[in-house]
C-alpha positions as CSV (number, residue, x, y, z in Angstrom):
1,M,4.6,90.4,17.1
2,S,1.5,89.7,19.3
3,F,4.0,89.2,22.2
4,L,5.3,92.8,21.9
5,K,1.8,94.1,21.2
6,R,0.8,92.8,24.7
7,L,4.1,93.8,26.3
8,F,3.9,97.5,25.2
9,G,0.0,97.7,25.8
10,G,-1.4,96.8,22.6
11,G,-4.5,94.6,22.0
12,G,-4.8,91.2,23.6
13,S,-8.0,90.1,25.1
14,R,-6.1,88.9,28.4
15,Q,-5.3,92.1,29.4
16,S,-8.9,93.1,30.3
17,S,-9.5,93.6,33.7
18,K,-12.6,91.3,33.6
19,E,-11.8,87.7,32.8
20,E,-14.5,85.5,31.4
21,V,-15.4,82.3,33.6
22,V,-16.0,79.4,31.3
23,G,-17.5,76.3,32.7
24,G,-18.4,77.7,36.2
25,S,-16.1,77.0,39.2
26,Q,-15.1,74.1,41.3
27,E,-14.3,73.7,45.1
28,H,-11.3,71.6,45.9
29,K,-10.1,71.3,49.5
30,G,-11.5,74.6,50.5
31,F,-10.1,76.4,47.6
32,T,-12.3,77.7,44.7
33,I,-10.9,77.0,41.1
34,R,-12.4,79.4,38.1
35,A,-11.4,78.5,34.6
36,T,-10.5,81.7,32.5
37,P,-9.1,80.3,29.2
38,F,-8.5,83.1,26.7
39,A,-8.4,83.0,23.1
40,E,-4.8,82.9,21.5
41,D,-3.7,82.5,17.8
42,G,-7.1,80.7,17.0
43,Q,-6.9,78.4,19.9
44,Y,-7.7,78.7,23.9
45,Q,-4.8,78.9,26.5
46,T,-5.4,77.3,29.4
47,C,-5.7,79.8,32.5
48,G,-7.4,79.9,35.8
49,V,-7.8,81.5,39.1
50,I,-7.5,79.6,42.5
51,S,-8.7,81.5,45.4
52,K,-9.6,81.1,49.4
53,E,-10.4,83.2,52.1
54,V,-7.5,83.4,54.5
55,D,-7.7,85.4,57.9
56,G,-11.0,87.1,56.5
57,T,-9.2,88.1,53.1
58,V,-9.9,86.5,49.8
59,K,-6.5,85.6,48.5
60,E,-6.2,84.8,44.7
61,H,-3.4,83.1,42.6
62,R,-3.8,83.3,38.9
63,F,-2.0,80.5,36.6
64,V,-1.6,80.4,33.1
65,R,-0.1,77.2,31.2
66,A,1.3,76.8,27.7
67,D,-1.5,74.3,26.8
68,R,-3.8,75.1,23.9
69,F,-7.1,73.6,22.9
70,P,-9.4,74.0,20.0
71,S,-12.5,75.1,22.2
72,A,-12.9,77.1,25.4
73,D,-14.6,74.3,27.1
74,L,-11.7,71.8,26.6
75,A,-9.4,74.6,27.9
76,A,-11.6,75.1,30.8
77,E,-11.6,71.5,31.8
78,H,-7.8,71.3,31.8
79,A,-7.6,74.5,33.8
80,L,-9.7,72.7,36.3
81,R,-7.6,69.8,36.6
82,K,-4.4,71.9,36.7
83,G,-5.9,74.0,39.6
84,K,-6.6,70.8,41.5
85,Q,-3.0,69.4,40.8
86,I,-1.6,73.0,42.1
87,I,-3.6,72.8,45.3
88,D,-2.7,69.4,45.8
89,E,1.1,70.0,45.3
90,Q,1.3,73.5,47.2
91,G,-1.8,74.3,49.2
92,D,-1.7,77.5,50.9
93,W,1.8,78.0,49.7
94,I,0.7,79.5,46.5
95,F,-0.3,82.6,48.2
96,S,3.3,83.1,49.7
97,Q,4.8,83.4,46.1
98,Q,3.1,86.6,45.3
């Protein structure tokens, strides 16, 4: 039911325009990774933002993974690891997908 609520505009903390960064940010190969896990069904879902300045413009790529953890800190640690993995595998190409 919560899926339908989010789909049609009802509730859901991740719809807020301001994402909460947990555990700071990390630099990796010229990119910045911010962990932004969100509460979902009593746990925290892995979510983050990868950004980089390209030709004077800051580009961002938001990623969400199905992994859930009992605390925001654990989800943030995992988001930073996943962000590094995405950068290592895709590099600047992540901004071409949008």
